[in-house]
C-alpha positions in Angstrom: -23.5 -26.2 22.5 -23.2 -22.8 23.2 -21.5 -19.9 21.3 -17.6 -20.0 22.3 -17.0 -16.5 20.8 -15.4 -14.3 23.4 -17.6 -11.5 24.3 -16.0 -8.5 26.0 -18.0 -6.2 28.4 -17.4 -2.6 28.7 -18.6 0.4 30.5 -18.8 3.9 29.4 -19.7 6.7 32.1 -21.0 9.9 30.5 -19.8 12.6 33.1 -22.0 15.7 33.4 -20.8 18.9 35.0 -23.9 21.0 34.9 -25.5 20.8 31.2 -21.9 19.8 29.7 -20.8 16.2 29.4 -17.1 15.3 29.5 -15.8 14.0 26.3 -12.5 12.4 26.1 -10.1 11.9 23.1 -8.4 8.6 23.0 -4.6 8.6 22.8 -3.1 8.5 19.1 -1.0 5.6 20.1 -3.9 3.5 21.4 -4.4 0.1 20.0 -8.1 0.5 19.7 -9.6 3.7 18.0 -6.9 6.0 18.4 -8.0 9.6 18.3 -11.8 8.8 18.8 -14.0 11.0 21.1 -15.8 9.0 23.7 -16.9 9.2 27.2 -14.9 7.6 30.1 -14.6 4.0 29.0 -13.0 0.7 30.0 -13.4 -3.2 30.0 -15.4 -4.8 33.2 -12.7 -7.2 34.8 -13.8 -10.9 35.6 -16.3 -11.0 38.6 -16.4 -7.1 38.8 -19.8 -5.5 38.9 -20.2 -3.0 36.1 -21.2 -0.3 38.4 -18.1 -0.8 40.4 -16.2 -0.8 36.9 -17.8 2.6 36.2 -16.6 4.1 39.4 -13.2 2.5 38.9 -12.7 3.8 35.2 -13.8 7.5 36.2 -11.2 7.5 39.0 -8.4 5.9 36.9 -9.1 8.1 33.8 -10.0 11.5 35.3 -9.3 11.6 38.6 -12.6 13.4 39.3 -15.0 12.8 42.2 -18.5 11.8 40.7 -21.8 10.3 41.7 -22.6 7.4 39.3 -26.1 6.8 38.7 -26.7 3.0 39.6 -29.2 2.4 36.5 -27.6 2.3 33.3 -28.8 4.8 30.7 -28.5 1.9 28.0 -26.4 -0.9 26.8 -25.4 -1.7 23.0 -23.4 -4.2 20.8 -20.1 -2.8 19.4 -16.7 -4.4 18.3 -13.2 -3.7 19.8 -10.4 -4.7 17.2 -13.1 -6.8 15.5 -14.2 -8.7 18.6 -17.8 -8.4 19.8 -18.4 -6.4 22.9 -21.4 -5.1 25.0 -21.3 -1.8 26.3 -23.0 -0.7 29.5 -23.6 3.0 29.6 -23.9 4.9 33.0 -24.5 8.8 33.6 -22.5 10.4 36.3 -22.6 13.6 37.9 -19.5 15.7 38.7 -19.0 16.5 42.4 -15.5 18.1 42.5 -12.1 18.0 40.9 -10.5 18.9 37.7 -9.9 16.3 34.9 -6.3 14.7 35.3 -5.6 12.8 32.0 -4.3 9.2 32.1 -2.2 8.0 29.4 -5.3 6.5 27.6 -6.4 10.0 26.6 -4.6 13.0 25.1 -7.4 15.7 25.6 -10.9 16.2 27.0 -13.7 18.7 26.5 -16.9 19.7 28.3 -19.4 19.6 25.6 -22.9 20.5 24.8 -24.9 18.4 22.6 -24.2 19.6 19.3 -20.3 19.5 20.0 -20.4 15.7 20.2 -21.6 15.2 16.6 -18.8 17.7 15.5 -16.2 15.6 17.4 -17.2 12.4 15.3 -18.5 10.7 18.5 -19.8 7.1 17.3 -23.6 7.1 16.5 -24.6 4.5 19.2 -22.6 6.6 21.9 -24.1 9.9 20.6 -27.6 8.3 20.9 -27.0 7.3 24.5 -25.6 10.8 25.3 -28.9 12.2 24.1 -30.6 9.8 26.6 -28.2 10.9 29.3 -28.9 14.7 28.7 -32.4 13.8 29.1 -32.1 12.2 32.4 -31.3 14.9 34.9 -29.5 14.5 38.0 -31.6 12.6 40.8 -32.7 15.2 43.5 -31.2 14.2 46.9 
């Protein structure tokens, strides 16, 4: 007799260029959290590996070439339009390119840690970002 509630799974990718992190502002016409500043995010498709979803979302939403670290930073429970969601957070390191916004976002900024609070980034994502800043890029 399991819980029949639908549970979304999403990824958020915190993209770093040096000591700054990419923050994206959701489009004002978005159906979930318009105007919210966040990392690169999106839902994991049925049967899709979360790491593959992270790579796909960065390509779709930014056009950047990045290296996504395979070990997630953290995961946390959230809601999307009142429905339960698990968010898996990855760190990625910028390799090349400039941000090309998709229709899902209307602005972006490369932020320092103190900028995120001022932008109103949700507390759970802010905590994940602090963890990501503490995890430097791996040495090749």
